[in-house]
C-alpha positions as CSV (number, residue, x, y, z in Angstrom):
1,M,145.7,177.7,61.4
2,L,141.6,177.9,61.0
3,I,140.1,181.7,61.6
4,F,136.9,181.4,63.4
5,P,135.0,185.1,63.1
6,A,132.9,185.7,66.2
7,I,129.5,186.4,66.8
8,D,128.2,186.8,70.1
9,L,124.2,186.9,70.1
10,K,122.4,188.7,72.9
11,D,118.5,189.3,72.5
12,G,119.1,188.5,68.8
13,Q,121.9,191.0,68.0
14,V,125.7,191.1,67.5
15,V,127.2,192.4,70.4
16,R,130.6,192.5,72.5
17,L,131.9,192.8,76.2
18,K,135.1,193.8,77.5
19,K,136.4,190.9,79.6
20,G,133.2,189.5,80.0
21,D,131.5,192.0,81.8
22,F,128.1,192.4,81.0
23,S,127.9,195.5,82.2
24,T,129.9,196.6,79.3
25,V,127.7,195.1,76.6
26,H,127.2,196.9,73.0
27,Q,125.8,196.6,70.1
28,V,128.2,196.1,66.8
29,A,126.0,194.6,64.6
30,S,121.7,194.3,63.9
31,D,121.5,191.5,61.7
32,P,123.8,188.6,62.8
33,V,122.7,186.8,59.5
34,A,124.3,189.6,57.5
35,V,127.5,189.8,59.4
36,A,128.1,185.7,58.6
37,E,127.6,187.0,54.8
38,A,130.1,189.0,55.4
39,F,132.6,186.8,56.7
40,Y,132.1,184.0,54.3
41,A,132.8,187.0,51.5
42,S,135.9,187.3,52.8
43,G,136.9,184.2,52.6
44,A,136.3,182.4,56.3
45,R,134.6,179.2,56.3
46,H,134.4,178.7,60.1
47,L,132.3,180.8,62.8
48,H,132.3,180.8,66.3
49,M,128.9,181.9,68.0
50,V,127.9,182.4,71.8
51,D,124.6,182.6,72.9
52,L,125.7,185.2,76.0
53,D,121.4,184.7,77.2
54,G,122.2,180.8,77.4
55,A,125.8,181.3,78.7
56,R,124.6,183.5,81.5
57,D,121.3,181.8,82.4
58,G,121.3,178.6,81.2
59,K,118.6,179.2,78.0
60,R,119.4,179.7,75.0
61,K,117.2,181.7,73.1
62,N,118.7,182.9,70.2
63,S,117.9,179.8,68.2
64,E,116.1,180.7,65.0
65,I,119.2,183.1,64.7
66,V,121.6,180.2,64.9
67,R,119.6,178.0,62.4
68,R,120.2,181.0,59.8
69,T,123.5,181.3,60.2
70,A,124.2,178.0,59.8
71,Q,122.7,178.0,56.6
72,C,125.4,180.7,55.0
73,G,128.4,178.3,54.3
74,L,130.4,178.6,57.5
75,A,131.0,175.7,59.7
76,V,129.1,177.0,62.8
77,E,130.5,175.8,66.3
78,L,128.1,176.8,69.1
79,G,128.6,177.8,72.7
80,G,126.4,179.4,75.4
81,G,123.9,177.4,77.7
82,I,124.3,173.6,75.9
83,R,124.3,171.5,79.4
84,S,122.9,168.3,78.3
85,M,122.5,165.7,75.8
86,E,119.7,167.0,74.6
87,D,120.9,170.4,74.3
88,I,123.9,169.3,71.7
89,E,121.1,167.2,70.0
90,A,119.1,170.3,69.5
91,V,122.1,172.6,68.1
92,F,123.0,170.3,66.3
93,A,119.8,169.7,64.4
94,L,120.0,173.8,63.8
95,G,122.8,172.7,61.5
96,V,125.7,173.8,64.0
97,H,129.0,171.6,63.2
98,R,130.7,171.7,66.5
99,A,129.2,171.9,70.2
100,V,131.0,174.1,72.6
101,I,130.7,172.8,76.3
102,G,131.6,175.4,78.8
103,S,130.2,175.3,82.1
104,A,128.8,171.8,82.1
105,A,132.3,170.8,81.3
106,V,132.8,171.9,85.0
107,S,129.5,170.8,86.7
108,D,129.1,168.1,84.9
109,P,131.8,166.2,83.2
110,D,130.0,162.7,82.7
111,L,128.1,164.8,79.9
112,V,131.7,165.6,78.2
113,R,132.6,161.8,78.6
114,E,128.9,160.9,76.7
115,A,128.5,163.4,74.1
116,V,132.6,162.4,73.3
117,L,131.9,158.8,73.2
118,R,128.2,159.8,71.1
119,W,129.4,162.5,68.6
120,G,133.1,162.0,68.3
121,G,135.8,164.0,69.2
122,A,136.0,166.7,65.9
123,R,132.3,168.1,67.1
124,I,132.5,168.3,70.6
125,A,134.9,171.4,72.4
126,V,135.4,172.3,75.8
127,G,135.5,175.8,76.4
128,V,138.7,176.5,78.9
129,D,137.7,180.2,79.9
130,A,140.2,181.4,82.6
131,K,140.6,184.6,84.7
132,D,144.2,185.0,87.1
133,G,144.5,181.1,86.0
134,K,141.2,179.7,87.2
135,V,138.7,178.5,85.6
136,R,135.2,180.4,85.4
137,T,131.5,179.5,84.8
138,A,128.1,180.7,84.2
139,G,128.9,183.7,81.6
140,W,132.1,183.5,83.4
141,E,130.8,185.6,86.1
142,T,131.6,182.3,88.7
143,D,134.8,181.2,89.8
144,S,135.3,177.5,89.6
145,G,138.5,177.7,91.9
146,L,139.8,175.1,89.1
147,D,143.4,175.8,87.4
148,Y,143.1,175.9,83.7
149,L,145.8,173.6,83.1
150,E,144.7,170.5,85.8
151,F,141.1,171.3,84.1
152,A,142.3,170.7,80.6
153,R,144.7,167.8,81.4
154,S,141.1,166.5,83.1
155,M,139.0,167.0,80.0
156,E,141.5,165.5,77.4
157,A,141.3,162.3,80.2
158,L,137.6,162.1,79.2
159,G,138.3,162.0,75.6
160,V,138.2,165.6,74.4
161,S,140.4,166.6,71.4
162,H,139.3,170.4,70.9
163,L,140.0,173.4,73.6
164,I,138.8,176.8,72.9
165,F,140.9,178.7,75.5
166,T,140.4,182.3,76.2
167,D,142.3,184.5,79.2
168,I,139.4,187.1,80.0
169,D,141.5,189.6,81.2
170,T,142.4,189.8,77.3
171,D,138.8,189.7,76.0
172,G,137.6,192.7,73.9
173,L,140.4,194.7,74.9
174,L,142.9,194.6,71.7
175,S,145.9,193.9,73.9
176,G,147.0,190.8,72.4
177,P,146.3,187.0,73.8
178,S,147.8,185.3,76.6
179,F,151.0,183.9,74.6
180,S,152.4,182.8,77.7
181,M,149.1,181.0,79.2
182,L,148.6,179.4,75.2
183,D,152.4,178.1,75.6
184,A,152.0,176.6,79.0
185,L,148.5,175.1,77.8
186,K,150.2,173.2,74.7
187,T,152.9,172.2,76.9
188,A,150.3,170.6,78.9
189,V,148.0,168.7,76.5
190,S,148.1,167.2,73.0
191,C,144.6,168.5,72.1
192,R,143.8,170.9,69.6
193,I,143.7,174.6,70.9
194,T,141.7,177.5,69.6
195,A,142.8,180.8,70.9
196,S,140.3,183.3,72.0
197,G,140.5,186.7,73.3
198,G,142.8,189.7,72.9
199,V,143.8,189.2,69.1
200,S,144.8,193.2,68.0
201,C,146.5,192.7,64.9
202,L,147.6,191.2,61.9
203,D,150.8,190.0,63.8
204,D,148.8,188.3,66.4
205,I,147.4,186.1,63.8
206,V,150.8,185.1,62.6
207,R,152.0,184.8,66.4
208,L,149.8,182.2,67.0
209,R,149.8,180.4,63.9
210,N,153.9,179.9,64.4
211,R,153.0,178.4,67.8
212,G,151.4,175.5,65.9
213,L,147.7,176.4,67.5
214,Y,144.5,174.8,65.9
215,G,142.5,178.2,65.1
216,A,142.4,181.7,66.5
217,I,139.0,183.5,67.0
218,I,138.9,187.1,66.0
219,G,136.3,189.3,67.7
220,K,136.5,193.2,68.7
221,A,139.7,193.0,66.1
222,Y,137.3,192.4,63.5
223,Y,134.2,195.0,64.6
224,A,136.7,197.8,65.6
225,G,138.7,197.5,62.0
226,A,142.1,196.8,63.6
227,V,142.4,193.6,61.5
228,D,141.1,192.6,58.3
229,L,139.5,189.4,57.8
230,A,140.8,188.2,54.5
231,E,143.9,188.8,55.6
232,A,143.9,187.2,58.5
233,V,142.5,183.9,56.5
234,R,145.4,184.2,54.0
235,E,147.8,184.3,56.9
236,G,145.8,181.2,58.8
237,G,146.2,179.3,55.6
238,P,144.0,176.6,53.7
239,Q,140.5,177.0,55.5
């Protein structure tokens, strides 16, 4: 299982939120590139980045930081503000390995279809961000009314092979992932699934790995010192 340490960007800084609530934003590091280099030194070879400015406003503001981070040796997947083919081209030009389509997958599923056809399933992922089982968009502030399982199935039907699932109610709380929702999702689709939100300890990594998930994202647990990244990488297996 691949381990994706996380960097969430806002105004050029590394921040964390609780349950996606922008009123809880707080800085955890000032230099995103130094953080990425520390991830690499710990054995990580993948990185999950979110441009929170882009996710909320639809306008990416951290492109130069993304470019510099992508030069650290990590395969970067980036989400936030990717809402057109031009956006996807732009982030790939920065050195990003995989583009994560979130809000636009709800509002413009044709974009997803076209992106997968053009770049292939390995380079396009869709974010399934759910609260109370319903998909949220626009930086998790808007309820789409879509059931997360039905949405996931519709994305698979478009050719999507990578899904990144977040249970918003667990994000940033160190309360453990939503294993039941992940189990239901794994049953509903055959896509590669990366779990995001709630990882609190090494045992969570082991339980996710044993479920046969493709990847696990580690955010607050790393910054709070609750998970040693090198140990998590070893438990995850070959990266």
